Every structure is written in structure tokens, then in C-alpha cells.
C-alpha positions in Angstrom: 179.3 36.0 129.8 177.7 39.0 128.3 176.1 41.7 130.9 173.2 43.7 128.7 171.3 46.7 129.4 168.0 47.5 127.5 167.3 51.4 127.1 163.8 51.3 125.4 160.9 53.5 126.5 158.3 50.4 125.4 157.9 48.5 128.5 156.2 45.6 127.2 159.2 45.1 124.4 161.9 45.6 126.8 160.7 43.1 129.5 159.9 40.4 126.7 163.0 40.9 125.4 164.6 40.7 128.9 163.1 37.4 129.4 164.1 36.1 126.4 167.7 37.0 126.8 167.9 35.5 130.7 167.4 32.2 128.7 170.3 32.7 126.6 173.9 30.2 127.8 176.0 33.0 127.1 174.2 36.0 128.4 174.5 37.0 131.8 172.8 39.8 133.7 169.7 41.4 131.8 168.7 44.9 133.1 166.3 47.5 131.3 165.2 50.8 131.8 163.0 52.9 129.8 164.7 56.5 131.0 168.2 57.2 129.3 169.3 59.0 132.5 168.5 56.1 134.8 170.6 54.2 132.0 173.9 55.8 132.7 173.6 55.9 135.9 173.4 52.0 135.8 176.1 52.2 133.3 178.1 54.1 135.9 177.4 51.8 138.7 177.5 48.4 137.0 179.6 46.0 134.8 177.6 46.3 131.7 179.3 44.7 128.2 176.8 45.6 125.8 173.8 48.3 125.2 170.5 47.8 123.4 169.5 51.4 122.8 166.4 52.6 121.2 166.5 54.9 118.3 163.3 56.8 119.6 163.3 58.1 123.3 160.7 60.3 124.8 162.6 63.2 125.3 166.2 62.5 123.7 167.0 60.9 120.1 169.0 58.0 120.7 171.1 58.3 117.8 172.2 62.1 119.8 172.3 60.0 123.2 174.9 57.8 121.2 177.9 59.9 120.9 177.2 60.6 124.7 177.5 57.2 125.5 180.2 56.3 123.3 182.7 59.0 124.7 182.0 58.3 128.2 182.2 54.4 128.0 184.4 54.1 124.6 184.4 50.0 125.6 181.1 49.7 125.8 179.5 47.4 122.9 176.5 49.1 121.7 173.6 47.8 119.3 170.7 50.1 118.2 167.5 49.1 118.0 165.3 50.8 115.2 162.0 50.8 113.4 163.6 52.6 110.4 165.5 50.4 107.7 166.6 53.7 105.9 170.4 53.3 105.6 171.1 56.7 106.5 170.3 56.2 110.1 172.2 52.9 110.3 175.1 54.9 108.8 175.0 57.4 111.2 174.8 55.2 114.0 177.7 53.2 112.9 179.8 56.5 112.8 178.5 57.6 116.3 179.9 54.6 118.0 177.4 51.8 117.3 178.5 48.6 116.7 175.5 47.5 115.5 172.0 48.3 114.1 169.1 46.2 113.9 164.9 46.4 113.5 163.1 45.9 116.3 160.9 43.2 114.4 163.5 40.8 113.8 163.6 37.1 114.9 165.2 36.8 118.1 167.7 34.2 117.0 168.8 36.8 114.7 169.3 39.3 117.6 171.4 37.2 119.4 173.5 36.5 116.5 174.0 40.2 116.2 175.1 40.6 120.4 177.2 37.9 119.7 179.2 39.0 116.4 179.1 42.6 118.3 180.9 40.8 121.2 183.2 39.5 119.1 184.4 42.5 117.7 182.0 43.0 114.3 179.8 45.2 113.1 176.3 44.1 112.4 173.5 45.2 110.2 170.8 43.2 109.1 171.0 42.0 105.6 168.6 44.6 103.9 170.3 47.5 105.4 173.5 46.1 104.4 172.1 45.9 101.0 170.9 49.5 101.1 173.8 50.8 102.5 176.0 48.8 99.5 173.5 50.8 97.3 174.4 54.4 99.1 178.3 53.6 98.5 177.6 52.8 94.6 175.7 55.9 94.1 178.2 58.1 95.9 180.9 56.4 93.6 179.1 57.4 90.8 178.1 60.9 92.4 181.1 61.9 94.7 179.3 65.3 95.7 176.2 64.3 97.6 175.9 68.2 98.5 174.6 68.4 94.8 171.6 66.7 96.3 170.6 69.3 98.5 167.8 71.5 98.0 167.8 75.2 97.7 166.6 75.5 101.2 168.9 72.9 102.3 171.6 74.7 101.2 171.0 77.8 102.5 170.5 76.3 105.9 173.5 74.6 105.5 175.4 78.1 105.1 174.0 79.5 107.9 174.8 76.8 110.4 178.3 76.7 109.0 178.4 80.6 109.5 177.5 80.1 113.0 173.9 80.7 113.2 171.7 79.4 115.8 168.6 77.2 114.6 166.8 79.9 116.5 168.7 82.5 114.7 167.7 80.7 111.6 164.0 80.4 112.2 163.7 84.3 112.7 165.8 85.2 109.6 163.9 83.1 107.4 160.5 83.4 109.1 160.1 80.1 109.9 159.3 77.6 112.7 162.7 76.1 114.7 161.0 72.9 114.1 161.2 73.2 110.6 164.7 74.3 110.7 165.6 71.5 112.4 163.8 69.1 110.2 166.0 70.5 107.6 169.0 70.3 109.7 168.1 66.5 110.1 167.7 66.0 106.4 170.6 67.7 105.0 172.8 65.9 107.5 171.5 62.5 106.5 171.7 63.1 102.6 175.5 64.0 103.3 176.3 61.3 105.8 177.2 63.4 108.8 176.4 63.2 112.4 177.0 66.6 113.6 177.4 70.5 112.9 181.1 70.0 113.5 181.4 67.5 111.1 178.9 69.7 108.8 181.6 72.2 109.1 184.3 70.5 108.1 182.3 68.8 105.0 182.1 72.6 103.9 185.3 73.7 104.4 186.9 70.8 102.2 184.5 71.1 99.8 185.1 75.0 99.5 181.0 75.2 100.1 181.7 78.5 102.3 183.6 81.9 101.5 
């Protein structure tokens, strides 16, 4: 039996999903919460086999939270729930520890299939996302240097991050808003297929993008 926890801030969605999953024969308990801190407490207190994690939470990105959860509960199976079909989100989720990435509007039968697949130790993404990921891989094979696709501003911010500047310091030096800097950082990470500043530094050093 698979015990499941749902972390999603949409009460009607998670409540409906819980009711549906509770009727599946090989699924045991189904818990749900809209608050990620409470979710962590439940993971600590209860035997949870699989987590359904929303990509958008009120005060923290599910993608950022994913790394924290995977580090604390390495045996936990995690499926990311998302409204984003762009392959870079799926790729980042899989790199950060998720075993599955599914659309929130998918059929219940497909979600159950994803849960069973992940519990068997397999990765799962929807067919449309899988096709997009394959297209990205083909694109990367023809262009093995994805940093060449960065804009001038993205390249500038990359060098500043790698140089140790904080987002606030970058905003002050460039006379732009911190949120704008954060957006540039997110875009360049997505274009490079990376998930953290540490990976960005490794990428920059490997590709000799910094002195």
C-alpha cells in the first residue's frame, strides 16, 4: 500500500484529489495540507511513501522546496504537480530529486499510473513533456554550448553571480529592481538546465566563462 501526502495550496483541488485517491485499492492513507511547513512536519511524523508537491506555493517555490525535502527524506518518492508544460521546469524538478512531473489537469487514471510507475522506481513525465524534453536534447546536441543563447544582460548577471555578488548587490550595481535580477537569474538557469547557484558556478568554470 502507498501512503500519500499532498502539498497544494488549492483546497478544493487537493480535497478532490484526496477523495479520488482514497478509493484506489493499492493506495493507503492520503493526507493533504496547503502549507509546506506543516507538510514537512507530517513527513517527519508519519510514514509517507509518496509526495504530490505543487510547483507553486504561497511563500515558497515547490521547485526550491523540492531540494530541501529530497535531502531530508531521500527515500521519499516525489511527483511534482504543475500547470507549466515547459520542459525546463520538468528537467529542473527531475534534477532536484523528483521522480515524476505531471500536469494538474491530467486525467485521474493517468495520475494513478504515474504514482504506480514512480513507486516501481521509474521516472514519469507526461507524453507532451517527454516530447519537448527530447526536442531539447536534440537541440543541445546540435548546440552543445547553451550559454551562447543567453542575452547580454543574462550573461552579465551570470558573471556577477559566479563572482559572489548577491542579488541585492547586483540590483544596486545595475540600478534595477531585485525582483528583476531574480527573474534574470531564473531565466538563465532555465536556459542552461541548472538548478542552483552552485551548479551555475560549476558550469561557468567548466566552460571557462569566468577568469
